[in-house]
Residue frames as a rotation matrix with the C-alpha (Angstrom) as fourth column:
MET 1
0.282 0.382 0.880 9.73
-0.370 -0.803 0.467 -18.31
0.885 -0.457 -0.085 9.13
ASN 2
-0.729 -0.604 -0.322 11.38
0.074 0.398 -0.914 -18.63
0.681 -0.690 -0.246 12.57
PHE 3
-0.253 0.683 -0.686 9.39
0.885 0.450 0.122 -19.29
0.392 -0.576 -0.718 15.74
ILE 4
-0.561 -0.019 -0.827 9.72
0.569 -0.734 -0.370 -15.81
-0.601 -0.679 0.423 17.22
ARG 5
-0.936 0.203 -0.288 8.43
-0.342 -0.713 0.611 -14.17
-0.081 0.671 0.737 14.04
PHE 6
-0.565 0.757 -0.327 5.56
0.263 0.541 0.799 -16.63
0.782 0.365 -0.505 13.87
VAL 7
-0.257 0.433 -0.864 4.54
0.966 0.096 -0.240 -15.92
-0.021 -0.896 -0.443 17.49
THR 8
-0.770 -0.091 -0.632 4.79
0.188 -0.978 -0.087 -12.15
-0.610 -0.186 0.770 16.90
LEU 9
-0.857 0.476 -0.197 2.50
-0.356 -0.270 0.895 -12.33
0.373 0.837 0.401 13.84
LEU 10
-0.394 0.738 -0.548 0.08
0.592 0.660 0.462 -14.60
0.703 -0.142 -0.697 15.68
LEU 11
-0.381 0.197 -0.903 -0.15
0.842 -0.330 -0.427 -12.28
-0.382 -0.923 -0.040 18.69
GLY 12
-0.902 0.024 -0.431 -0.57
-0.154 -0.950 0.271 -9.30
-0.403 0.311 0.861 16.40
PHE 13
-0.704 0.681 -0.201 -3.41
-0.073 0.212 0.974 -11.00
0.706 0.701 -0.099 14.58
ILE 14
-0.272 0.600 -0.752 -5.12
0.879 0.473 0.059 -12.00
0.392 -0.645 -0.656 17.83
PHE 15
-0.527 -0.026 -0.850 -4.79
0.599 -0.720 -0.350 -8.45
-0.603 -0.693 0.395 19.17
LEU 16
-0.862 0.085 -0.500 -5.86
-0.332 -0.840 0.429 -6.60
-0.384 0.535 0.752 16.02
ASN 17
-0.847 0.531 0.017 -8.58
0.359 0.548 0.755 -8.97
0.392 0.646 -0.655 14.76
PRO 18
-0.156 0.851 -0.502 -11.24
0.933 -0.039 -0.357 -7.71
-0.323 -0.524 -0.788 17.21
VAL 19
-0.303 -0.024 -0.953 -10.51
0.000 -1.000 0.025 -4.19
-0.953 0.007 0.303 16.00
PHE 20
-0.940 -0.125 -0.316 -10.66
-0.310 -0.068 0.948 -5.07
-0.140 0.990 0.025 12.31
SER 21
-0.705 0.709 0.005 -13.87
0.689 0.683 0.242 -7.01
0.168 0.174 -0.970 12.83
GLN 22
0.055 0.735 -0.675 -15.55
0.761 -0.469 -0.449 -3.80
-0.647 -0.489 -0.585 14.05
ILE 23
-0.653 -0.364 -0.665 -14.38
-0.101 -0.828 0.552 -1.67
-0.751 0.427 0.503 11.12
LYS 24
0.497 0.781 0.378 -16.93
0.482 0.114 -0.869 -0.69
-0.722 0.614 -0.320 8.45
LEU 25
-0.604 -0.760 -0.240 -15.43
0.105 -0.374 0.921 0.03
-0.790 0.532 0.305 5.02
ASN 26
0.581 0.773 0.256 -17.11
0.446 -0.039 -0.894 1.67
-0.681 0.633 -0.367 2.05
LEU 27
-0.598 -0.790 -0.138 -15.32
0.206 -0.318 0.925 2.26
-0.775 0.525 0.353 -1.25
ASN 28
0.607 0.742 0.285 -16.75
0.527 -0.107 -0.843 4.09
-0.595 0.662 -0.456 -4.26
ASP 29
-0.285 -0.844 -0.455 -14.25
-0.050 -0.461 0.886 4.82
-0.957 0.276 0.089 -7.04
ALA 30
0.720 0.587 0.370 -15.00
0.385 0.104 -0.917 5.90
-0.577 0.803 -0.151 -10.61
VAL 31
-0.591 -0.802 -0.091 -12.93
0.265 -0.299 0.917 6.45
-0.762 0.518 0.389 -13.76
ASN 32
0.514 0.857 0.017 -14.70
0.416 -0.232 -0.879 8.68
-0.750 0.460 -0.476 -16.30
PHE 33
-0.693 -0.670 0.267 -14.02
0.543 -0.239 0.805 9.96
-0.475 0.703 0.529 -19.81
ALA 34
0.511 0.811 -0.285 -15.46
0.238 -0.452 -0.860 12.44
-0.826 0.372 -0.424 -22.25
PHE 35
-0.650 -0.670 0.360 -14.70
0.553 -0.092 0.828 13.18
-0.521 0.737 0.430 -25.92
TYR 36
0.525 0.771 -0.359 -16.06
0.277 -0.554 -0.785 16.11
-0.805 0.313 -0.505 -27.92
GLN 37
-0.589 -0.669 0.454 -15.35
0.685 -0.114 0.720 17.19
-0.430 0.735 0.525 -31.47
ASN 38
0.562 0.673 -0.480 -16.35
0.256 -0.694 -0.673 20.47
-0.786 0.255 -0.563 -33.10
GLY 39
0.867 -0.325 -0.378 -14.97
-0.475 -0.308 -0.824 20.53
0.152 0.894 -0.422 -36.63
SER 40
0.281 -0.858 -0.430 -11.24
0.074 0.466 -0.882 19.92
0.957 0.216 0.195 -36.30
ASN 41
-0.303 -0.356 0.884 -11.25
-0.781 -0.439 -0.445 20.89
0.546 -0.825 -0.145 -32.62
LYS 42
0.227 0.322 -0.919 -11.11
0.175 0.915 0.364 17.79
0.958 -0.243 0.151 -30.37
THR 43
-0.076 -0.150 0.986 -11.52
-0.898 -0.420 -0.133 17.83
0.434 -0.895 -0.103 -26.60
GLN 44
0.094 0.048 -0.994 -10.65
0.167 0.984 0.063 14.88
0.982 -0.172 0.084 -24.41
THR 45
0.083 0.019 0.996 -11.34
-0.875 -0.477 0.082 14.68
0.477 -0.879 -0.023 -20.69
PHE 46
-0.206 -0.167 -0.964 -10.24
0.299 0.927 -0.225 12.19
0.932 -0.335 -0.141 -18.02
ALA 47
0.060 0.278 0.959 -11.71
-0.793 -0.569 0.215 12.25
0.606 -0.773 0.187 -14.53
LEU 48
-0.509 -0.196 -0.838 -10.96
0.354 0.840 -0.411 10.22
0.785 -0.506 -0.358 -11.40
ILE 49
-0.062 0.609 0.790 -13.62
-0.722 -0.574 0.386 10.50
0.689 -0.547 0.476 -8.67
THR 50
-0.461 -0.151 -0.874 -13.37
0.339 0.880 -0.331 8.68
0.820 -0.450 -0.355 -5.34
ASN 51
0.103 0.489 0.866 -15.34
-0.814 -0.459 0.357 8.59
0.572 -0.741 0.351 -2.11
ASN 52
-0.098 -0.277 -0.956 -13.88
0.218 0.931 -0.292 6.19
0.971 -0.237 -0.030 0.45
GLN 53
0.220 0.324 0.920 -14.89
-0.795 -0.488 0.362 5.82
0.566 -0.811 0.150 4.06
LEU 54
-0.403 -0.361 -0.841 -13.63
0.278 0.827 -0.488 3.86
0.872 -0.431 -0.234 7.06
GLU 55
0.218 0.596 0.773 -15.69
-0.666 -0.488 0.564 3.73
0.713 -0.638 0.291 10.24
TYR 56
-0.467 -0.336 -0.818 -14.75
0.393 0.749 -0.533 2.36
0.792 -0.571 -0.218 13.64
LYS 57
-0.347 0.492 -0.799 -17.35
0.909 -0.035 -0.416 2.74
-0.232 -0.870 -0.435 16.39
ARG 58
0.600 0.659 -0.455 -18.08
0.571 -0.750 -0.333 6.50
-0.560 -0.060 -0.826 16.55
ILE 59
-0.031 -0.738 -0.674 -15.02
-0.252 -0.647 0.719 7.59
-0.967 0.192 -0.166 14.54
THR 60
0.722 0.313 0.617 -15.15
0.513 0.357 -0.781 7.96
-0.465 0.880 0.097 10.74
LEU 61
-0.330 -0.831 -0.448 -12.34
-0.025 -0.467 0.884 8.73
-0.944 0.303 0.133 8.30
VAL 62
0.689 0.614 0.386 -13.45
0.432 0.079 -0.898 9.96
-0.582 0.785 -0.211 4.84
ASN 63
-0.507 -0.817 -0.274 -11.32
0.120 -0.382 0.916 10.62
-0.853 0.432 0.292 1.77
ASN 64
0.688 0.694 0.215 -12.78
0.387 -0.100 -0.917 12.37
-0.614 0.714 -0.337 -1.27
LEU 65
-0.463 -0.864 -0.198 -10.79
0.150 -0.297 0.943 13.00
-0.874 0.407 0.267 -4.47
ASN 66
0.809 0.569 0.146 -11.67
0.276 -0.149 -0.949 14.72
-0.519 0.809 -0.278 -7.76
TYR 67
-0.288 -0.927 -0.238 -8.98
0.013 -0.253 0.967 14.80
-0.957 0.276 0.085 -10.46
THR 68
0.755 0.616 0.225 -9.62
0.297 -0.015 -0.955 16.13
-0.585 0.787 -0.195 -13.97
LEU 69
-0.514 -0.850 -0.112 -7.36
0.172 -0.230 0.958 16.31
-0.840 0.473 0.265 -17.02
LEU 70
0.668 0.735 0.111 -8.53
0.304 -0.134 -0.943 18.02
-0.679 0.664 -0.313 -20.21
TYR 71
-0.547 -0.832 0.089 -6.72
0.374 -0.148 0.915 18.28
-0.749 0.534 0.392 -23.57
ASN 72
0.558 0.830 0.027 -7.86
0.496 -0.307 -0.813 20.66
-0.666 0.466 -0.582 -26.31
PRO 73
0.719 -0.085 -0.690 -5.55
-0.073 0.978 -0.196 19.48
0.692 0.191 0.696 -27.97
LYS 74
-0.468 -0.884 -0.014 -2.84
-0.007 0.019 -1.000 20.53
0.884 -0.467 -0.015 -25.45
MET 75
-0.396 0.288 -0.872 -3.39
0.888 0.363 -0.283 20.22
0.235 -0.886 -0.399 -21.73
ALA 76
-0.314 0.380 0.870 -5.98
0.014 -0.915 0.404 22.86
0.949 0.139 0.282 -20.79
GLN 77
0.552 0.480 0.682 -7.07
-0.703 -0.172 0.690 21.57
0.448 -0.860 0.243 -17.36
ASN 78
-0.315 -0.551 -0.772 -5.15
0.230 0.745 -0.626 19.87
0.921 -0.375 -0.108 -14.59
GLU 79
-0.040 0.485 0.874 -7.50
-0.748 -0.594 0.296 20.19
0.662 -0.642 0.387 -11.62
PHE 80
-0.382 -0.191 -0.904 -6.89
0.364 0.868 -0.337 18.25
0.849 -0.458 -0.262 -8.41
ALA 81
-0.106 0.392 0.914 -8.99
-0.815 -0.561 0.146 18.43
0.570 -0.729 0.379 -5.24
GLU 82
-0.215 -0.008 -0.976 -8.77
0.319 0.944 -0.078 16.15
0.923 -0.328 -0.201 -2.23
LYS 83
0.116 0.345 0.932 -10.36
-0.793 -0.532 0.295 16.20
0.598 -0.773 0.212 1.23
PHE 84
-0.541 -0.213 -0.814 -9.63
0.337 0.831 -0.442 14.25
0.771 -0.513 -0.377 4.40
THR 85
0.005 0.605 0.796 -12.19
-0.718 -0.552 0.424 14.34
0.696 -0.574 0.432 7.19
ILE 86
-0.736 -0.152 -0.660 -12.05
0.341 0.758 -0.555 12.75
0.585 -0.634 -0.506 10.61
SER 87
-0.210 0.775 0.596 -15.36
-0.614 -0.579 0.537 12.91
0.761 -0.253 0.598 12.52
TYR 88
-0.990 0.050 -0.128 -16.84
0.133 0.598 -0.791 11.77
0.037 -0.800 -0.599 15.79
SER 89
-0.454 0.891 0.020 -20.56
-0.346 -0.197 0.918 10.98
0.821 0.410 0.397 15.69
LYS 90
-0.947 0.318 -0.040 -23.26
0.174 0.403 -0.898 10.58
-0.270 -0.858 -0.437 18.27
ARG 91
0.048 0.991 0.124 -26.80
0.425 0.092 -0.901 9.84
-0.904 0.096 -0.417 17.16
LYS 92
0.685 0.304 0.662 -27.49
0.722 -0.167 -0.671 12.22
-0.093 0.938 -0.334 14.21
PHE 93
0.956 -0.294 -0.020 -24.79
-0.293 -0.956 0.014 14.73
-0.024 -0.008 -1.000 15.10
ASN 94
0.538 -0.843 0.006 -21.04
0.843 0.538 -0.027 14.85
0.020 0.020 1.000 14.50
ILE 95
0.769 -0.485 -0.416 -18.04
-0.365 -0.868 0.337 17.09
-0.525 -0.108 -0.845 15.00
PHE 96
0.732 -0.490 0.473 -15.11
0.671 0.638 -0.378 16.85
-0.117 0.594 0.796 12.60
THR 97
0.169 -0.745 -0.645 -11.74
-0.236 -0.666 0.707 18.20
-0.957 0.033 -0.289 11.52
ILE 98
0.846 0.241 0.475 -11.02
0.401 0.301 -0.865 18.63
-0.351 0.923 0.158 7.83
TYR 99
-0.235 -0.875 -0.424 -7.98
-0.084 -0.416 0.905 19.09
-0.968 0.248 0.024 5.57
GLN 100
0.772 0.518 0.368 -8.57
0.378 0.091 -0.921 20.12
-0.511 0.850 -0.126 1.94
TYR 101
-0.323 -0.915 -0.241 -5.96
0.091 -0.284 0.955 20.45
-0.942 0.286 0.175 -0.83
ASN 102
0.801 0.564 0.202 -6.48
0.291 -0.071 -0.954 21.94
-0.523 0.823 -0.221 -4.31
HIS 103
-0.508 -0.845 -0.169 -4.27
0.182 -0.297 0.937 22.45
-0.842 0.446 0.305 -7.36
SER 104
0.599 0.780 0.182 -5.52
0.428 -0.121 -0.895 24.24
-0.676 0.614 -0.406 -10.49
LEU 105
-0.495 -0.726 0.478 -3.74
0.780 -0.128 0.613 24.79
-0.383 0.676 0.630 -13.77
VAL 106
0.084 0.635 0.768 -6.64
0.853 -0.444 0.274 26.91
0.515 0.632 -0.579 -15.09
ARG 107
0.918 0.377 0.124 -6.53
0.243 -0.781 0.575 29.29
0.313 -0.498 -0.809 -12.13
LYS 108
0.169 -0.964 0.205 -2.72
-0.099 -0.224 -0.970 29.23
0.981 0.143 -0.133 -11.84
ILE 109
0.624 0.064 0.779 -2.96
-0.775 -0.075 0.627 27.87
0.098 -0.995 0.003 -8.29
GLU 110
-0.307 -0.830 -0.465 0.11
-0.600 0.549 -0.583 25.88
0.739 0.100 -0.666 -7.26
ASN 111
-0.676 0.116 -0.728 -1.15
0.549 0.738 -0.393 24.84
0.491 -0.665 -0.562 -3.81
ASN 112
-0.212 0.680 0.702 -4.30
-0.610 -0.653 0.449 25.67
0.764 -0.333 0.553 -1.92
ASN 113
-0.681 -0.100 -0.726 -4.42
0.416 0.762 -0.496 24.29
0.603 -0.640 -0.477 1.64
LEU 114
-0.080 0.720 0.690 -7.47
-0.651 -0.561 0.511 24.58
0.754 -0.409 0.514 3.85
MET 115
-0.652 -0.115 -0.749 -7.75
0.427 0.761 -0.489 23.27
0.626 -0.639 -0.447 7.43
GLY 116
-0.507 0.524 0.684 -10.51
-0.688 -0.724 0.044 23.63
0.519 -0.448 0.728 9.95
ILE 117
-0.949 0.315 -0.029 -13.15
0.254 0.704 -0.664 22.20
-0.189 -0.637 -0.747 12.26
GLY 118
-0.611 0.791 -0.030 -16.91
-0.648 -0.477 0.594 21.92
0.455 0.382 0.804 11.99
PHE 119
-0.693 0.490 0.529 -20.10
-0.189 0.584 -0.789 20.16
-0.696 -0.647 -0.312 12.96
GLY 120
-0.770 0.412 -0.487 -22.85
-0.503 0.078 0.861 18.36
0.393 0.908 0.147 11.03
VAL 121
-0.219 0.798 0.562 -26.26
-0.597 0.346 -0.724 16.73
-0.772 -0.494 0.401 11.16
ARG 122
-0.906 -0.008 -0.423 -27.40
-0.363 0.528 0.767 13.67
0.217 0.849 -0.482 9.20
ASP 123
-0.311 0.887 0.342 -30.92
-0.398 0.205 -0.894 12.47
-0.863 -0.414 0.290 8.67
SER 124
-0.884 0.095 0.457 -33.21
0.438 0.510 0.740 11.01
-0.163 0.855 -0.493 5.99
ILE 125
-0.297 0.795 -0.529 -36.03
-0.397 -0.607 -0.689 12.72
-0.869 0.006 0.496 4.09
LEU 126
0.578 0.683 -0.446 -38.29
-0.700 0.135 -0.702 11.02
-0.419 0.718 0.556 1.52
GLY 127
0.935 -0.208 0.287 -35.89
0.269 0.943 -0.194 8.11
-0.231 0.259 0.938 1.24
PHE 128
0.514 -0.791 0.331 -32.83
0.081 -0.339 -0.937 10.34
0.854 0.509 -0.110 0.71
LYS 129
0.291 -0.553 -0.781 -29.89
0.953 0.101 0.284 10.37
-0.079 -0.827 0.556 3.07
VAL 130
0.722 0.020 0.692 -29.24
0.191 -0.967 -0.171 13.99
0.665 0.256 -0.701 4.00
ASN 131
0.166 -0.739 -0.653 -26.04
0.980 0.048 0.195 15.40
-0.113 -0.672 0.732 5.45
VAL 132
0.726 0.083 0.683 -25.72
0.211 -0.972 -0.107 19.11
0.654 0.222 -0.723 6.33
SER 133
0.332 -0.666 -0.668 -22.57
0.933 0.127 0.338 20.60
-0.140 -0.735 0.664 7.86
TYR 134
0.922 -0.162 0.350 -20.73
-0.092 -0.973 -0.210 23.81
0.375 0.162 -0.913 8.63
ALA 135
0.394 -0.851 -0.348 -17.01
0.910 0.307 0.279 24.38
-0.130 -0.426 0.895 9.10
ILE 136
0.927 -0.281 -0.246 -14.62
-0.289 -0.957 0.006 27.28
-0.237 0.066 -0.969 9.49
LEU 137
0.667 -0.660 0.347 -11.42
0.740 0.640 -0.207 26.93
-0.085 0.394 0.915 7.45
ASN 138
0.361 -0.679 -0.639 -8.05
-0.270 -0.732 0.625 28.65
-0.893 -0.053 -0.447 7.30
GLU 139
0.872 -0.008 0.489 -6.99
0.456 0.373 -0.808 28.92
-0.176 0.928 0.329 3.65
TYR 140
0.176 -0.879 -0.444 -3.38
-0.257 -0.476 0.841 29.41
-0.950 -0.034 -0.310 2.48
ILE 141
0.892 0.222 0.393 -2.90
0.323 0.292 -0.900 29.77
-0.315 0.930 0.188 -1.32
THR 142
-0.181 -0.903 -0.391 0.34
-0.118 -0.375 0.920 29.91
-0.976 0.212 -0.039 -3.27
PHE 143
0.831 0.504 -0.236 0.05
-0.227 -0.079 -0.971 30.76
-0.508 0.860 0.049 -6.98
ILE 144
0.621 -0.595 0.510 2.30
0.776 0.558 -0.294 29.72
-0.110 0.579 0.808 -9.83
ASP 145
0.402 -0.457 0.793 3.56
0.272 -0.767 -0.580 33.32
0.874 0.449 -0.184 -10.10
GLN 146
-0.522 -0.682 -0.512 4.69
0.594 0.140 -0.792 33.05
0.611 -0.718 0.332 -6.41
ALA 147
-0.390 0.489 0.780 1.87
-0.596 -0.780 0.191 35.28
0.702 -0.391 0.595 -5.07
VAL 148
-0.807 0.103 -0.581 0.40
0.474 0.699 -0.535 34.25
0.351 -0.708 -0.613 -1.72
LYS 149
-0.234 0.787 0.571 -3.03
-0.558 -0.589 0.584 34.71
0.796 -0.183 0.577 -0.13
ASN 150
-0.915 0.032 -0.402 -4.39
0.335 0.614 -0.714 33.85
0.224 -0.788 -0.573 3.29
ASN 151
-0.374 0.873 0.314 -8.11
-0.587 -0.484 0.649 33.77
0.718 0.058 0.693 4.07
ILE 152
-0.887 0.322 0.332 -10.57
-0.105 0.559 -0.823 32.51
-0.450 -0.764 -0.462 6.65
ARG 153
-0.665 0.646 -0.374 -13.60
-0.507 -0.023 0.862 30.86
0.548 0.763 0.343 5.03
ASN 154
-0.059 0.760 0.647 -16.97
-0.737 0.404 -0.542 29.56
-0.673 -0.509 0.537 6.06
SER 155
-0.879 -0.114 -0.463 -17.83
-0.420 0.646 0.638 26.19
0.226 0.755 -0.616 4.52
PHE 156
-0.071 0.934 0.351 -21.47
-0.764 0.175 -0.621 25.15
-0.642 -0.312 0.700 4.10
ARG 157
-0.906 -0.316 -0.283 -22.08
-0.423 0.731 0.536 21.63
0.037 0.605 -0.795 2.82
LEU 158
0.155 0.951 0.266 -25.17
-0.813 0.276 -0.513 19.76
-0.562 -0.137 0.816 1.60
LYS 159
-0.859 -0.410 -0.307 -25.14
-0.512 0.718 0.471 16.12
0.027 0.562 -0.827 0.53
LEU 160
0.257 0.944 0.207 -28.11
-0.831 0.325 -0.451 14.10
-0.493 -0.056 0.868 -0.73
SER 161
-0.743 -0.495 -0.451 -27.94
-0.657 0.667 0.351 10.42
0.126 0.557 -0.821 -1.73
LYS 162
0.314 0.824 0.471 -30.24
-0.750 0.520 -0.409 7.53
-0.582 -0.224 0.781 -2.49
GLU 163
-0.609 -0.594 -0.525 -29.53
-0.783 0.558 0.275 4.02
0.130 0.579 -0.805 -3.67
ASN 164
0.548 0.678 0.491 -31.33
-0.682 0.702 -0.208 0.80
-0.485 -0.220 0.846 -4.47
LYS 165
0.307 -0.455 0.836 -30.27
0.187 0.890 0.416 -2.48
-0.933 0.029 0.359 -6.10
ARG 166
0.305 -0.129 0.944 -30.10
0.933 0.236 -0.270 -1.01
-0.188 0.963 0.192 -9.62
PHE 167
0.287 -0.044 0.957 -29.73
0.504 -0.843 -0.190 2.74
0.815 0.536 -0.220 -9.37
GLY 168
0.144 -0.260 -0.955 -27.99
0.943 -0.256 0.212 5.33
-0.299 -0.931 0.209 -7.24
ILE 169
0.409 -0.051 0.911 -27.76
0.422 -0.875 -0.239 9.11
0.809 0.482 -0.336 -7.08
SER 170
0.231 -0.420 -0.878 -25.44
0.925 -0.186 0.332 11.27
-0.302 -0.888 0.345 -5.02
SER 171
0.368 -0.071 0.927 -25.13
0.459 -0.854 -0.247 15.05
0.809 0.516 -0.282 -4.99
GLU 172
0.382 -0.358 -0.852 -22.68
0.876 -0.154 0.457 16.97
-0.295 -0.921 0.255 -2.77
TYR 173
0.296 -0.223 0.929 -22.00
0.526 -0.773 -0.354 20.72
0.797 0.593 -0.112 -2.90
PHE 174
-0.062 -0.447 -0.892 -19.96
0.961 -0.269 0.069 23.21
-0.271 -0.853 0.446 -0.91
PHE 175
0.644 0.183 0.743 -20.39
0.368 -0.925 -0.091 26.98
0.671 0.332 -0.663 -0.56
GLN 176
0.209 -0.697 -0.686 -17.28
0.970 0.057 0.237 28.62
-0.126 -0.715 0.687 0.90
PRO 177
0.723 0.088 0.685 -17.44
0.272 -0.948 -0.164 32.43
0.636 0.305 -0.709 1.30
ASN 178
-0.475 -0.873 0.107 -14.63
0.391 -0.318 -0.864 34.49
0.788 -0.369 0.493 2.79
ILE 179
0.032 0.538 -0.843 -15.61
0.994 0.068 0.081 35.23
0.100 -0.840 -0.532 6.38
LEU 180
-0.369 -0.229 -0.901 -14.48
0.446 -0.894 0.045 38.88
-0.816 -0.385 0.432 6.02
ASN 181
-0.585 0.176 -0.791 -15.78
-0.676 -0.645 0.357 39.42
-0.448 0.744 0.496 2.46
PHE 182
-0.050 0.653 0.756 -18.90
-0.003 0.757 -0.654 37.44
-0.999 -0.035 -0.036 1.51
ASN 183
0.752 0.306 -0.584 -18.46
-0.531 -0.244 -0.812 38.49
-0.391 0.920 -0.021 -2.14
ASP 184
-0.255 -0.850 -0.460 -15.30
-0.926 0.352 -0.137 36.37
0.278 0.391 -0.877 -2.31
TYR 185
0.190 0.431 0.882 -16.61
-0.673 0.711 -0.203 32.83
-0.715 -0.555 0.425 -2.48
THR 186
-0.817 -0.317 -0.482 -16.29
-0.563 0.620 0.547 29.41
0.126 0.718 -0.685 -4.10
PHE 187
0.219 0.890 0.401 -19.11
-0.778 0.407 -0.479 27.06
-0.589 -0.207 0.781 -4.98
TYR 188
-0.427 -0.461 -0.778 -18.32
-0.836 0.530 0.145 23.53
0.346 0.712 -0.611 -6.13
GLY 189
-0.074 0.396 0.915 -19.55
-0.635 0.689 -0.349 19.97
-0.769 -0.607 0.200 -6.04
THR 190
-0.893 -0.236 -0.384 -20.30
-0.442 0.630 0.639 16.74
0.091 0.740 -0.666 -7.84
THR 191
0.205 0.937 0.282 -23.52
-0.823 0.321 -0.468 14.98
-0.530 -0.136 0.837 -8.88
LYS 192
-0.826 -0.526 -0.202 -23.24
-0.559 0.720 0.412 11.29
-0.072 0.453 -0.889 -9.76
LEU 193
0.458 0.889 -0.011 -25.69
-0.870 0.445 -0.211 8.85
-0.183 0.106 0.977 -11.27
THR 194
-0.715 -0.689 0.117 -24.81
-0.659 0.720 0.218 5.16
-0.234 0.079 -0.969 -11.10
PHE 195
0.488 0.797 -0.356 -26.50
-0.867 0.491 -0.091 2.23
0.102 0.353 0.930 -12.87
LYS 196
0.035 -0.487 0.873 -25.55
-0.584 0.699 0.413 -1.18
-0.811 -0.524 -0.260 -11.53
ILE 197
0.023 -0.132 -0.991 -24.12
-0.932 0.355 -0.069 -3.58
0.361 0.926 -0.115 -14.13
LYS 198
0.552 0.113 -0.826 -23.03
0.056 0.984 0.172 -6.57
0.832 -0.141 0.537 -12.09
ASP 199
0.307 -0.403 -0.862 -22.00
0.913 0.382 0.147 -7.11
0.270 -0.831 0.485 -8.49
ALA 200
0.143 -0.336 -0.931 -19.69
0.685 -0.645 0.338 -4.23
-0.714 -0.687 0.138 -7.52
PHE 201
-0.826 -0.538 0.169 -19.48
0.468 -0.486 0.738 -2.62
-0.315 0.689 0.653 -10.98
SER 202
0.286 0.944 -0.166 -21.68
0.653 -0.319 -0.687 0.11
-0.701 0.088 -0.708 -12.36
PHE 203
-0.155 -0.185 0.970 -22.01
0.864 -0.502 0.043 2.60
0.479 0.845 0.238 -15.23
ASN 204
-0.047 -0.043 -0.998 -21.34
0.822 -0.570 -0.014 6.08
-0.568 -0.821 0.063 -13.94
ILE 205
0.171 0.123 0.978 -22.38
0.695 -0.718 -0.031 9.58
0.698 0.685 -0.209 -15.10
SER 206
-0.015 -0.294 -0.956 -20.78
0.931 -0.354 0.094 12.53
-0.366 -0.888 0.279 -13.31
ASP 207
0.556 0.173 0.813 -21.25
0.462 -0.877 -0.130 16.28
0.690 0.448 -0.568 -13.37
LEU 208
-0.052 -0.679 -0.733 -18.38
0.982 -0.166 0.084 18.24
-0.179 -0.715 0.676 -11.80
TYR 209
0.554 0.301 0.776 -18.98
0.477 -0.879 0.000 21.95
0.682 0.370 -0.631 -11.23
ASN 210
-0.033 -0.648 -0.761 -16.55
0.969 -0.208 0.135 24.48
-0.245 -0.733 0.635 -9.78
PHE 211
0.530 0.286 0.799 -17.18
0.511 -0.859 -0.032 28.23
0.677 0.425 -0.601 -9.49
PHE 212
-0.095 -0.650 -0.754 -14.59
0.951 -0.283 0.125 30.64
-0.294 -0.705 0.645 -8.13
ASN 213
0.730 0.658 0.184 -15.95
0.676 -0.657 -0.334 34.20
-0.099 0.368 -0.925 -8.47
ASN 214
0.718 -0.506 -0.478 -12.64
-0.281 -0.839 0.465 36.03
-0.637 -0.199 -0.745 -7.99
SER 215
-0.175 -0.799 0.576 -10.83
0.354 0.495 0.794 34.09
-0.919 0.342 0.196 -10.72
THR 216
-0.472 -0.054 -0.880 -10.19
-0.710 -0.569 0.416 35.14
-0.523 0.821 0.230 -14.30
THR 217
-0.610 0.378 -0.696 -11.70
-0.323 0.684 0.655 31.71
0.724 0.624 -0.295 -15.14
PRO 218
-0.412 0.449 0.793 -14.61
-0.911 -0.176 -0.373 31.54
-0.028 -0.876 0.482 -12.70
VAL 219
0.554 0.759 0.341 -16.30
-0.721 0.643 -0.260 28.40
-0.417 -0.102 0.903 -14.03
ILE 220
-0.730 -0.586 -0.353 -14.84
-0.679 0.684 0.268 24.93
0.084 0.435 -0.896 -14.55
HIS 221
0.167 0.899 0.405 -17.58
-0.754 0.381 -0.535 22.48
-0.636 -0.216 0.741 -15.55
ASN 222
-0.714 -0.461 -0.527 -17.09
-0.686 0.610 0.396 18.92
0.139 0.644 -0.752 -16.82
PHE 223
0.418 0.855 0.307 -19.63
-0.819 0.501 -0.279 16.25
-0.393 -0.135 0.910 -17.70
THR 224
-0.520 -0.730 -0.444 -18.18
-0.834 0.547 0.078 12.75
0.186 0.410 -0.893 -17.97
VAL 225
0.728 0.685 0.020 -19.23
-0.681 0.720 0.135 9.08
0.078 -0.111 0.991 -18.20
GLY 226
-0.331 -0.885 -0.328 -17.40
-0.753 0.457 -0.473 5.94
0.569 0.090 -0.818 -17.18
PHE 227
0.306 0.365 -0.879 -17.32
0.125 0.900 0.417 3.00
0.944 -0.237 0.229 -14.82
ALA 228
0.068 -0.164 0.984 -17.40
-0.896 -0.445 -0.012 2.80
0.440 -0.880 -0.178 -11.05
TYR 229
-0.260 -0.167 -0.951 -16.37
0.235 0.944 -0.230 0.18
0.937 -0.283 -0.206 -8.52
SER 230
0.109 0.339 0.935 -17.99
-0.826 -0.492 0.274 -0.03
0.552 -0.802 0.226 -5.11
TYR 231
-0.274 -0.208 -0.939 -17.32
0.295 0.911 -0.288 -2.20
0.915 -0.356 -0.188 -2.09
SER 232
0.110 0.370 0.922 -18.90
-0.794 -0.525 0.306 -2.32
0.598 -0.766 0.236 1.35
ARG 233
-0.324 -0.226 -0.919 -18.00
0.344 0.876 -0.337 -4.30
0.881 -0.425 -0.206 4.43
GLU 234
0.414 0.586 0.697 -20.14
-0.498 -0.495 0.712 -3.90
0.762 -0.642 0.086 7.52
């Protein structure tokens, strides 16, 4: 390593270290499986569920991902949903911008992009952390058959969570009606139970529910078990 490169890295570390030292990081990632057999009919499910958060002062970046593959015996589900949220918080209140992406083999959705802004409130009730929020989203859907739809949706969110040294529960659900047609709505979310095994590892039970009332397949519901890894740095 030459001297100039060494000095550059040293100055970069000195400059960035105060920033990194103020960053709070929380990771919660789970890999789940399910296997069912009814006579000769076998169903296998794989699910990846993540909830990762990075916080710097009043700014928080959150990434949530739900990915499900189901074979029965051929691929019957390939469901992908991911959300990125950037929020600014003050006391119990926050404002945020959100980007949400969905892909669904079952519903023949190639790409579903939602973007918007919202506000939320967080508090605690009976030992549960409570987060309630509202957002308005622009939705642009392209289907596998090349059809296109554009909607404006409300997004109501409720999240409850509680954790101790051995056990944790988290439940987060979204209700997203079309702002011009309240009968066109989606309702989806995840409930997770975690049982600590050792250090950062835990046994994980997850219930993933997705209801889309205007689809020919309105309900996608998977119950899976697996292992989760969590990490927290304050």
